[in-house]
Phi, psi and omega in degrees: 000312178302326180297323179296319179298315179299321179297319179295316180299318180297318179296319178297318180296319179296317179297317180296318179296319180295318179297318179297318179297317179297320180296315179297316180299317180297319179294321178297317180296315180299314180295321179295314179296318179299320179295316179297317179297316180298317179294322179295317178297315181296322183283321190244343188240292185231143176213142178269138178233145180262131180277123179235119180105166188263005193294341180250011175294143007258019176287315180227141179238152167286130008252052176302154172238134181240154176257131184247129178271112182276349181269345188314306189272007166272341184257333180205170181286162173292140180246149175298138180095346177297140172265118187237150170257133180221159181265111177264121182259127177231157179219140176258013181096338181245325181222156178253133181242137178249128177233131174274117179246154177235126182214177178253137178285124181249317183238140181254166182308132178088348181277154179256123183246133175215165178227131177223121182052042177076357178271130179272132177244133175245116185053041176071010176250128181299133181273129175280127184229078183293346181280349177285140184276144182296337179299334178264312186295339180265002177293133180287320179284121185297325178295322177289330183286320186213005176074317179228089187294333184233139173213125179297152184298133176232148176260127181287122182294164176302139178063027174227161176226154178259125185238146176224152172277151178291334177264079189304322181294339185235024183248132169265117188210204185296344174296330182260314186251006174084179180298162184248135176297135180299328181285356175268353180284123179286319181169184183257124175285125186235352178205143172272120183269325189215140001285161182304325182295340180251014180300127177189161176282149177258000000 
């Protein structure tokens, strides 16, 4: 009889050990799948970006965080007014540097862009820009208002866009480095995530 009891206890211990192993294994699988899904989402769907610098004030401030939709331009064309993150590639002859920049799309492929007295013209029609802050637009000195008051007309090449920062006096943008290849666009910034007090759609 005692032998039977010992046999039962041993079986219970084996079953308990097996259940514990299965539970640990299941959690490992769940965490692994969750990690793969998270990495997949970050790589192909959504990614958070940290705002560094003043070029998009007063739409975005450092240290705002924005969420970028990487699928947007797989589903539709880039639109004027979109706030986009793109990879700007520069080279000093010895090394290549990649910088993620965030700007607003002003000109689309085939459009003619010019600037006169700080006013942006698209196909010779003045562009309405309600997102520009009055602290800049009301400056009497044109250089203080937009940094580059005049720009000769340029035609945006096929598969490229012309981008500008909302804070024109402090933005390095297409006025300096030219239009941006569409395939360099990481995605469209569509919401301010942080801080909570500044949460809003873009």
